[in-house]
Residue frames relative to the residue before (quaternion, step in Angstrom):
aa qw qx qy qz dx dy dz
X 1.0000 0.0000 0.0000 0.0000 0.00 0.00 0.00
X 0.4475 -0.7025 0.4912 0.2548 3.57 -0.89 0.96
X 0.2293 -0.7454 0.6122 0.1303 3.56 -1.11 0.81
X 0.1193 -0.7765 0.6169 0.0478 3.56 -0.96 0.97
X 0.2004 -0.7240 0.6451 0.1395 3.52 -1.12 0.77
X 0.2291 -0.7874 0.5625 0.1056 3.57 -0.51 1.22
X 0.4998 0.6261 -0.4402 0.4055 3.56 0.32 1.29
X 0.2748 -0.7467 0.5809 0.1720 3.53 -1.09 0.76
X 0.4789 0.6956 -0.4175 0.3355 3.58 1.30 -0.08
X 0.4022 -0.7139 0.5136 0.2546 3.60 -0.72 0.98
X 0.6132 0.5457 -0.3529 0.4490 3.61 1.09 -0.63
X 0.6639 0.4889 -0.3169 0.4689 3.59 0.91 -0.84
X 0.6335 0.5269 -0.3362 0.4560 3.57 0.98 -0.78
X 0.6419 0.5185 -0.3115 0.4712 3.57 1.00 -0.84
X 0.6877 0.4728 -0.2803 0.4742 3.58 0.94 -0.88
X 0.6236 0.5360 -0.3475 0.4506 3.59 1.03 -0.72
X 0.5733 0.5856 -0.3674 0.4398 3.59 1.18 -0.53
X 0.5960 0.5557 -0.3662 0.4493 3.60 1.17 -0.42
X 0.6671 0.4702 -0.2848 0.5028 3.58 1.22 -0.53
X 0.7564 -0.1931 0.1590 0.6043 3.56 0.91 -0.98
X 0.3277 -0.7188 0.5741 0.2155 3.52 -1.19 0.56
X 0.6125 0.5580 -0.3226 0.4576 3.54 1.36 -0.19
X 0.4969 0.6119 -0.4643 0.4039 3.58 0.36 1.28
X 0.3238 -0.7042 0.5948 0.2134 3.51 -1.36 0.22
X 0.2557 -0.7578 0.5826 0.1446 3.57 -0.83 1.01
X 0.0410 -0.7903 0.6106 -0.0309 3.55 -0.92 1.01
X 0.4069 -0.6862 0.5428 0.2626 3.57 -0.99 0.82
X 0.2941 -0.7570 0.5514 0.1911 3.61 -0.58 1.07
X 0.2478 -0.7482 0.5964 0.1520 3.56 -1.11 0.66
X 0.2456 0.7675 -0.5452 0.2310 3.56 -0.25 1.32
X 0.3849 -0.6521 0.5960 0.2673 3.50 -1.35 0.39
X 0.2101 -0.8235 0.5200 0.0854 3.57 -0.44 1.24
X 0.5228 0.6400 -0.4213 0.3735 3.60 1.22 0.08
X 0.6853 0.5173 -0.3531 0.3715 3.53 -1.32 0.28
X 0.6526 0.5168 -0.3140 0.4565 3.57 1.25 0.05
X 0.3573 0.7973 -0.4380 0.2117 3.58 1.32 0.05
X 0.6739 0.5086 -0.3053 0.4404 3.61 1.08 -0.55
X 0.5935 0.5662 -0.3598 0.4446 3.57 1.28 -0.19
X 0.5923 -0.5318 0.4495 0.4053 3.56 -1.26 0.30
X 0.6828 -0.4842 0.3522 0.4187 3.56 -1.27 0.37
X 0.6556 0.5216 -0.3144 0.4465 3.58 0.91 -0.90
X 0.6850 0.4737 -0.2862 0.4738 3.59 0.86 -0.96
X 0.6025 0.5576 -0.3589 0.4442 3.62 1.02 -0.75
X 0.6980 0.4732 -0.2943 0.4497 3.58 0.78 -0.99
X 0.6491 0.5184 -0.3228 0.4535 3.58 1.00 -0.77
X 0.6745 0.4946 -0.2968 0.4609 3.59 0.92 -0.88
X 0.6905 0.4642 -0.2876 0.4743 3.59 0.91 -0.89
X 0.6095 0.5358 -0.3520 0.4664 3.62 1.03 -0.71
X 0.6578 0.5018 -0.3103 0.4683 3.59 1.00 -0.81
X 0.6260 0.5291 -0.3399 0.4613 3.60 0.99 -0.77
X 0.6560 0.5052 -0.3070 0.4692 3.57 0.92 -0.92
X 0.6510 0.5261 -0.3038 0.4551 3.54 0.96 -0.93
X 0.6771 0.5025 -0.2870 0.4546 3.58 0.87 -1.00
X 0.6304 0.5578 -0.3452 0.4150 3.59 0.99 -0.82
X 0.7065 0.4057 -0.2527 0.5219 3.58 1.10 -0.65
X 0.6332 0.5461 -0.3346 0.4346 3.60 0.99 -0.81
X 0.6155 0.5573 -0.3459 0.4369 3.61 1.03 -0.72
X 0.6869 0.4497 -0.2701 0.5030 3.59 1.18 -0.55
X 0.7847 0.1978 -0.0785 0.5821 3.59 1.21 -0.56
X 0.0019 0.8755 -0.4831 0.0069 3.62 0.68 1.09
X 0.6677 0.4720 -0.3161 0.4811 3.62 1.21 -0.17
X 0.6131 0.5602 -0.3204 0.4558 3.56 1.28 0.36
X 0.4430 -0.5958 0.5711 0.3502 3.49 -1.41 -0.14
X 0.0560 -0.7999 0.5976 -0.0007 3.58 -0.82 1.01
X 0.1457 -0.7641 0.6251 0.0643 3.54 -1.05 0.89
X 0.0583 -0.7831 0.6192 0.0052 3.56 -0.82 1.09
X 0.1054 -0.8141 0.5711 0.0035 3.57 -1.05 0.78
X 0.0492 0.7683 -0.6382 -0.0073 3.52 -1.27 0.45
X 0.1310 -0.7942 0.5919 0.0425 3.56 -1.10 0.78
X 0.0505 0.7593 -0.6484 0.0192 3.55 -1.10 0.79
X 0.3399 -0.6987 0.5913 0.2161 3.51 -1.37 0.28
X 0.0739 -0.8033 0.5907 0.0144 3.56 -1.02 0.79
X 0.0257 0.7494 -0.6616 0.0013 3.52 -1.19 0.70
X 0.7886 -0.0025 -0.0620 0.6117 3.54 -0.41 1.23
X 0.7705 -0.2993 0.2452 0.5066 3.57 -0.83 -0.97
X 0.5793 0.5986 -0.3692 0.4119 3.58 1.27 -0.05
X 0.1733 -0.7773 0.6008 0.0698 3.55 -0.95 0.97
X 0.1604 -0.7984 0.5788 0.0422 3.55 -0.90 1.01
X 0.1664 -0.7523 0.6308 0.0923 3.53 -0.88 1.00
X 0.7518 -0.2751 0.2632 0.5383 3.56 -1.01 -0.85
X 0.4892 -0.6666 0.4614 0.3215 3.61 -0.91 0.80
X 0.4830 -0.6909 0.4704 0.2609 3.56 -1.06 0.85
X 0.7925 -0.0611 0.0964 0.5990 3.56 1.05 -0.80
X 0.7700 -0.3650 0.2581 0.4552 3.55 -1.35 -0.06
X 0.6690 0.5046 -0.3056 0.4522 3.59 0.88 -0.92
X 0.6437 0.5163 -0.3137 0.4697 3.55 1.00 -0.84
X 0.6464 0.5177 -0.3139 0.4643 3.59 0.98 -0.86
X 0.6607 0.5046 -0.3106 0.4608 3.58 0.92 -0.89
X 0.6645 0.5040 -0.3030 0.4611 3.58 0.88 -0.93
X 0.6551 0.5291 -0.3018 0.4470 3.56 0.94 -0.96
X 0.7311 0.4377 -0.2422 0.4639 3.56 0.70 -1.10
X 0.5893 0.5684 -0.3663 0.4422 3.60 1.12 -0.58
X 0.6345 0.5405 -0.3261 0.4459 3.58 1.08 -0.71
X 0.6685 0.5231 -0.2955 0.4383 3.58 1.13 -0.61
X 0.4725 0.7032 -0.4356 0.3043 3.63 1.19 -0.42
X 0.8618 0.0015 -0.0342 0.5061 3.56 -0.87 1.03
X 0.6470 0.4939 -0.3203 0.4846 3.58 1.14 0.53
X 0.4360 -0.6649 0.5436 0.2688 3.51 -1.38 0.23
X 0.0068 -0.7617 0.6478 0.0120 3.54 -1.05 0.82
X 0.3626 -0.7268 0.5438 0.2112 3.56 -1.27 0.28
X 0.2220 -0.7466 0.6157 0.1191 3.54 -1.00 0.91
X 0.1203 -0.7854 0.6065 0.0291 3.55 -0.89 1.06
X 0.0269 -0.7617 0.6468 0.0280 3.56 -0.98 0.87
X 0.1880 -0.7795 0.5937 0.0677 3.51 -0.71 1.19
X 0.1171 -0.7811 0.6125 0.0315 3.55 -1.06 0.84
X 0.0490 -0.7556 0.6522 0.0357 3.54 -1.10 0.79
X 0.0980 -0.7712 0.6284 0.0284 3.56 -0.95 0.95
X 0.0145 -0.7914 0.6110 -0.0141 3.59 -0.83 1.00
X 0.0140 0.7447 -0.6671 0.0160 3.50 -1.15 0.81
X 0.6917 -0.4566 0.3167 0.4613 3.62 -1.16 0.14
X 0.7377 0.4254 -0.2293 0.4715 3.60 1.08 -0.67
X 0.8406 0.1219 0.0113 0.5276 3.60 0.97 -0.82
X 0.1380 -0.7156 0.6704 0.1396 3.47 -1.46 0.24
X 0.0260 0.7895 -0.6115 0.0462 3.56 -0.93 0.91
X 0.0473 -0.7882 0.6135 0.0095 3.56 -1.03 0.85
X 0.0746 0.7694 -0.6339 0.0248 3.53 -1.23 0.54
X 0.2338 -0.7455 0.6064 0.1478 3.51 -1.30 0.39
X 0.1664 -0.7638 0.6185 0.0805 3.54 -0.98 0.93
X 0.0760 -0.8077 0.5838 0.0327 3.59 -0.95 0.82
X 0.0661 -0.7772 0.6257 0.0050 3.52 -1.18 0.74
X 0.3225 -0.7363 0.5622 0.1944 3.55 -0.96 0.87
X 0.1223 -0.7862 0.6052 0.0259 3.54 -0.99 0.95
X 0.1577 -0.7784 0.6033 0.0721 3.55 -0.89 0.96
X 0.2297 -0.7718 0.5827 0.1098 3.55 -0.76 1.11
X 0.4293 -0.6476 0.5589 0.2896 3.53 -1.22 0.53
X 0.6337 -0.4756 0.4078 0.4539 3.55 -1.28 -0.09
X 0.0945 -0.7902 0.6052 0.0210 3.57 -0.91 0.92
X 0.3403 -0.7319 0.5399 0.2387 3.59 -0.73 0.96
X 0.6613 -0.5582 0.3453 0.3630 3.56 -1.18 0.67
X 0.6291 0.5412 -0.3419 0.4409 3.60 1.03 -0.72
X 0.6602 0.4919 -0.2975 0.4834 3.58 0.94 -0.89
X 0.6432 0.5175 -0.3158 0.4677 3.57 1.00 -0.83
X 0.6482 0.5185 -0.3136 0.4611 3.60 0.96 -0.85
X 0.6264 0.5242 -0.3343 0.4702 3.61 1.01 -0.78
X 0.6553 0.5066 -0.3116 0.4657 3.57 0.94 -0.87
X 0.6803 0.5018 -0.2885 0.4496 3.57 0.89 -0.94
X 0.6338 0.5290 -0.3280 0.4592 3.60 1.17 -0.50
X 0.5707 0.5359 -0.3992 0.4772 3.60 1.26 -0.07
X 0.6047 -0.5634 0.4143 0.3813 3.59 -1.27 0.09
X 0.4950 0.7432 -0.3813 0.2391 3.57 1.22 -0.49
X 0.7248 0.4958 -0.3014 0.3714 3.67 0.72 -0.89
X 0.6804 0.6127 -0.2755 0.2929 3.56 1.03 -0.75
X 0.7436 0.3434 -0.2458 0.5184 3.61 1.14 -0.17
X 0.6412 0.5150 -0.3115 0.4759 3.55 1.24 0.47
X 0.5245 -0.6137 0.4898 0.3291 3.55 -1.04 0.79
X 0.7993 0.2410 -0.2051 0.5108 3.55 -0.89 0.94
X 0.4867 -0.7099 0.4001 0.3148 3.57 1.29 -0.08
X 0.7554 0.3077 -0.2312 0.5303 3.59 1.12 0.41
X 0.2756 -0.7143 0.6162 0.1850 3.49 -1.32 0.46
X 0.4186 -0.7345 0.4756 0.2431 3.58 -0.63 1.09
X 0.7010 0.4497 -0.2772 0.4791 3.60 1.11 -0.52
X 0.6490 0.5159 -0.3145 0.4624 3.59 1.28 0.00
X 0.8325 -0.1978 0.1689 0.4891 3.51 -1.24 -0.59
X 0.6343 0.5550 -0.3308 0.4244 3.60 1.06 -0.69
X 0.4470 0.6898 -0.4642 0.3301 3.60 1.20 -0.14
X 0.6135 0.5605 -0.3537 0.4295 3.59 1.14 -0.52
X 0.6368 0.5176 -0.3272 0.4685 3.62 1.26 -0.23
X 0.6373 0.5541 -0.3136 0.4343 3.58 1.22 -0.47
X 0.1798 -0.8090 0.5508 0.0988 3.57 -0.51 1.14
X 0.8035 -0.0672 0.0510 0.5893 3.61 1.16 -0.50
X 0.1038 -0.7397 0.6537 0.1213 3.52 -1.28 0.46
X 0.1600 -0.7501 0.6350 0.0919 3.52 -1.19 0.68
X 0.7094 0.3629 -0.2915 0.5292 3.53 -0.15 1.32
X 0.7554 -0.3961 0.3078 0.4217 3.52 -1.30 -0.48
X 0.4596 -0.6998 0.4905 0.2417 3.56 -0.67 1.19
X 0.6978 0.4952 -0.2815 0.4343 3.59 0.87 -0.93
X 0.5367 0.5812 -0.4100 0.4540 3.58 1.22 -0.32
X 0.6513 0.5057 -0.3085 0.4742 3.57 1.01 -0.81
X 0.6547 0.4965 -0.3033 0.4826 3.59 1.09 -0.65
X 0.6148 -0.6010 0.3287 0.3909 3.60 1.21 -0.29
X 0.7770 0.1953 -0.1542 0.5782 3.59 1.24 0.15
X 0.2389 -0.7859 0.5524 0.1420 3.62 -0.31 1.19
X 0.2990 -0.8358 0.4346 0.1521 3.53 0.27 1.39
X 0.7097 0.4684 -0.2822 0.4442 3.60 0.65 -1.05
X 0.6779 0.4851 -0.2988 0.4647 3.59 0.82 -0.94
X 0.6628 0.4971 -0.3105 0.4661 3.60 0.91 -0.88
X 0.6217 0.5415 -0.3341 0.4568 3.59 0.96 -0.83
X 0.7027 0.4626 -0.2686 0.4691 3.58 0.86 -0.96
X 0.6236 0.5213 -0.3424 0.4713 3.61 1.04 -0.67
X 0.6540 0.5001 -0.3158 0.4717 3.61 0.94 -0.83
X 0.6480 0.5008 -0.3189 0.4771 3.60 0.96 -0.79
X 0.6425 0.5275 -0.3191 0.4551 3.57 1.01 -0.82
X 0.6849 0.4484 -0.2644 0.5098 3.58 1.20 -0.60
X 0.4494 -0.7227 0.4077 0.3309 3.58 1.37 0.17
X 0.2987 0.7259 -0.5488 0.2877 3.56 1.05 0.83
X 0.3627 -0.7272 0.5434 0.2105 3.56 -0.81 1.05
X 0.1437 -0.8192 0.5538 0.0389 3.55 -0.60 1.19
Protein backbone atom coordinates (compact mmCIF):
# COMPACT_ATOMS: atom_id res chain seq x y z
CA UNK A 1 0.00 0.00 0.00
CA UNK A 2 1.37 3.41 -0.96
CA UNK A 3 2.17 5.88 1.84
CA UNK A 4 1.65 9.60 1.25
CA UNK A 5 3.01 12.40 3.38
CA UNK A 6 0.65 15.38 3.07
CA UNK A 7 3.26 18.08 3.65
CA UNK A 8 5.23 20.62 1.68
CA UNK A 9 7.73 21.08 4.51
CA UNK A 10 11.26 20.03 3.55
CA UNK A 11 12.01 19.36 7.24
CA UNK A 12 9.07 16.97 7.57
CA UNK A 13 10.07 15.18 4.39
CA UNK A 14 13.61 14.79 5.72
CA UNK A 15 12.31 13.47 9.04
CA UNK A 16 9.82 11.12 7.38
CA UNK A 17 12.82 9.57 5.60
CA UNK A 18 13.93 8.37 9.04
CA UNK A 19 10.73 6.29 9.22
CA UNK A 20 10.61 5.11 5.60
CA UNK A 21 12.00 6.14 2.26
CA UNK A 22 9.15 4.39 0.47
CA UNK A 23 6.58 7.21 0.35
CA UNK A 24 5.32 10.01 -1.84
CA UNK A 25 5.24 13.59 -0.56
CA UNK A 26 2.29 15.69 -1.74
CA UNK A 27 1.53 19.35 -1.04
CA UNK A 28 -1.89 19.43 0.61
CA UNK A 29 -4.26 22.16 -0.52
CA UNK A 30 -6.21 23.43 2.50
CA UNK A 31 -7.46 26.62 4.08
CA UNK A 32 -5.85 26.74 7.53
CA UNK A 33 -7.87 29.74 8.72
CA UNK A 34 -10.84 29.65 11.05
CA UNK A 35 -9.30 27.67 13.88
CA UNK A 36 -8.02 30.61 15.95
CA UNK A 37 -10.58 30.12 18.74
CA UNK A 38 -9.42 26.56 19.43
CA UNK A 39 -6.58 25.58 21.74
CA UNK A 40 -3.18 24.98 20.17
CA UNK A 41 -3.59 21.21 20.48
CA UNK A 42 -7.03 21.20 18.83
CA UNK A 43 -5.82 23.55 16.06
CA UNK A 44 -2.99 21.21 15.11
CA UNK A 45 -5.26 18.16 15.14
CA UNK A 46 -7.94 19.82 12.99
CA UNK A 47 -5.46 21.21 10.46
CA UNK A 48 -3.50 17.93 10.30
CA UNK A 49 -6.78 16.15 9.54
CA UNK A 50 -7.67 18.67 6.82
CA UNK A 51 -4.27 18.18 5.19
CA UNK A 52 -4.62 14.42 5.47
CA UNK A 53 -8.14 14.41 3.98
CA UNK A 54 -7.09 16.63 1.06
CA UNK A 55 -4.62 13.97 -0.05
CA UNK A 56 -6.61 10.91 1.08
CA UNK A 57 -9.58 12.00 -1.05
CA UNK A 58 -7.30 11.71 -4.09
CA UNK A 59 -5.72 8.41 -2.96
CA UNK A 60 -8.37 6.52 -0.94
CA UNK A 61 -6.57 3.16 -1.23
CA UNK A 62 -3.45 4.48 0.49
CA UNK A 63 -2.10 5.48 3.87
CA UNK A 64 -1.84 9.26 4.29
CA UNK A 65 -0.08 11.17 7.06
CA UNK A 66 -0.97 14.83 7.65
CA UNK A 67 0.82 17.14 10.10
CA UNK A 68 0.60 20.60 11.58
CA UNK A 69 2.70 22.50 14.12
CA UNK A 70 1.98 25.58 16.23
CA UNK A 71 3.58 27.26 19.22
CA UNK A 72 1.67 28.34 22.31
CA UNK A 73 2.45 30.45 25.34
CA UNK A 74 -0.37 30.93 27.79
CA UNK A 75 -3.55 31.39 25.78
CA UNK A 76 -1.72 32.81 22.76
CA UNK A 77 -1.08 30.60 19.73
CA UNK A 78 1.68 31.41 17.24
CA UNK A 79 1.81 30.16 13.69
CA UNK A 80 4.23 31.34 11.02
CA UNK A 81 5.07 35.05 11.25
CA UNK A 82 3.41 37.24 8.61
CA UNK A 83 6.27 39.71 8.29
CA UNK A 84 9.37 41.10 9.99
CA UNK A 85 7.42 42.98 12.66
CA UNK A 86 5.33 39.93 13.49
CA UNK A 87 8.48 37.78 13.76
CA UNK A 88 10.16 40.31 16.06
CA UNK A 89 7.09 40.62 18.30
CA UNK A 90 6.63 36.85 18.44
CA UNK A 91 10.23 35.99 19.26
CA UNK A 92 10.52 38.86 21.75
CA UNK A 93 7.73 37.24 23.77
CA UNK A 94 9.75 34.02 24.05
CA UNK A 95 12.84 35.68 25.63
CA UNK A 96 13.65 34.12 29.00
CA UNK A 97 10.35 32.26 28.96
CA UNK A 98 8.90 28.83 28.30
CA UNK A 99 6.56 28.08 25.42
CA UNK A 100 5.08 24.85 24.13
CA UNK A 101 5.32 23.45 20.62
CA UNK A 102 2.44 21.22 19.48
CA UNK A 103 2.57 18.94 16.46
CA UNK A 104 -0.67 17.27 15.46
CA UNK A 105 -0.64 14.14 13.31
CA UNK A 106 -3.48 12.47 11.43
CA UNK A 107 -3.11 9.06 9.78
CA UNK A 108 -5.78 7.78 7.38
CA UNK A 109 -6.02 4.43 5.66
CA UNK A 110 -8.97 2.69 3.99
CA UNK A 111 -9.67 0.88 7.28
CA UNK A 112 -8.80 3.42 9.99
CA UNK A 113 -8.18 6.99 11.02
CA UNK A 114 -5.95 7.88 13.95
CA UNK A 115 -4.88 11.26 15.31
CA UNK A 116 -2.56 12.35 18.08
CA UNK A 117 -0.79 15.46 19.27
CA UNK A 118 2.73 15.61 20.66
CA UNK A 119 3.88 18.57 22.76
CA UNK A 120 7.28 19.77 23.90
CA UNK A 121 8.19 22.66 26.15
CA UNK A 122 10.97 24.96 24.96
CA UNK A 123 12.81 27.45 27.14
CA UNK A 124 14.48 30.39 25.44
CA UNK A 125 17.42 32.27 26.88
CA UNK A 126 17.56 36.04 27.01
CA UNK A 127 18.13 37.47 23.54
CA UNK A 128 19.21 41.05 22.98
CA UNK A 129 17.27 43.02 20.35
CA UNK A 130 20.28 43.36 18.04
CA UNK A 131 20.82 39.59 17.90
CA UNK A 132 17.10 39.05 17.39
CA UNK A 133 17.04 41.60 14.56
CA UNK A 134 19.97 39.85 12.84
CA UNK A 135 18.12 36.55 13.06
CA UNK A 136 14.89 38.06 11.74
CA UNK A 137 16.79 39.51 8.76
CA UNK A 138 17.63 35.96 7.67
CA UNK A 139 15.14 33.80 5.76
CA UNK A 140 14.85 31.28 8.60
CA UNK A 141 11.92 32.61 10.70
CA UNK A 142 9.28 32.97 8.02
CA UNK A 143 8.24 29.42 7.20
CA UNK A 144 8.20 28.05 10.73
CA UNK A 145 5.63 28.08 13.51
CA UNK A 146 6.80 30.40 16.26
CA UNK A 147 9.25 32.06 13.88
CA UNK A 148 12.20 29.79 14.55
CA UNK A 149 13.73 26.48 13.62
CA UNK A 150 15.28 24.58 16.51
CA UNK A 151 17.74 22.87 14.16
CA UNK A 152 18.87 26.14 12.58
CA UNK A 153 20.50 29.35 13.70
CA UNK A 154 17.85 29.86 16.40
CA UNK A 155 19.24 26.84 18.25
CA UNK A 156 21.53 29.31 20.02
CA UNK A 157 18.42 30.83 21.69
CA UNK A 158 17.17 27.53 23.12
CA UNK A 159 18.44 26.91 26.63
CA UNK A 160 16.39 23.74 27.26
CA UNK A 161 13.68 21.51 25.87
CA UNK A 162 11.43 19.22 27.86
CA UNK A 163 10.03 16.57 25.58
CA UNK A 164 10.63 15.34 22.05
CA UNK A 165 13.09 17.34 19.95
CA UNK A 166 11.47 16.12 16.72
CA UNK A 167 8.08 17.44 17.80
CA UNK A 168 9.64 20.91 17.74
CA UNK A 169 10.98 20.20 14.25
CA UNK A 170 7.45 19.31 13.14
CA UNK A 171 7.33 15.51 13.10
CA UNK A 172 7.45 13.36 16.26
CA UNK A 173 9.40 10.57 14.58
CA UNK A 174 9.32 7.89 17.27
CA UNK A 175 5.64 8.28 18.11
CA UNK A 176 4.62 8.37 14.44
CA UNK A 177 6.75 5.31 13.66
CA UNK A 178 5.11 3.36 16.49
CA UNK A 179 1.60 4.49 15.52
CA UNK A 180 2.17 3.38 11.92
CA UNK A 181 3.50 0.01 13.09
CA UNK A 182 0.52 -0.35 15.42
CA UNK A 183 -1.74 0.20 12.39
CA UNK A 184 0.19 -2.57 10.56
CA UNK A 185 1.50 -0.16 7.93
CA UNK A 186 4.39 -1.81 6.09
CA UNK A 187 7.34 0.56 6.28
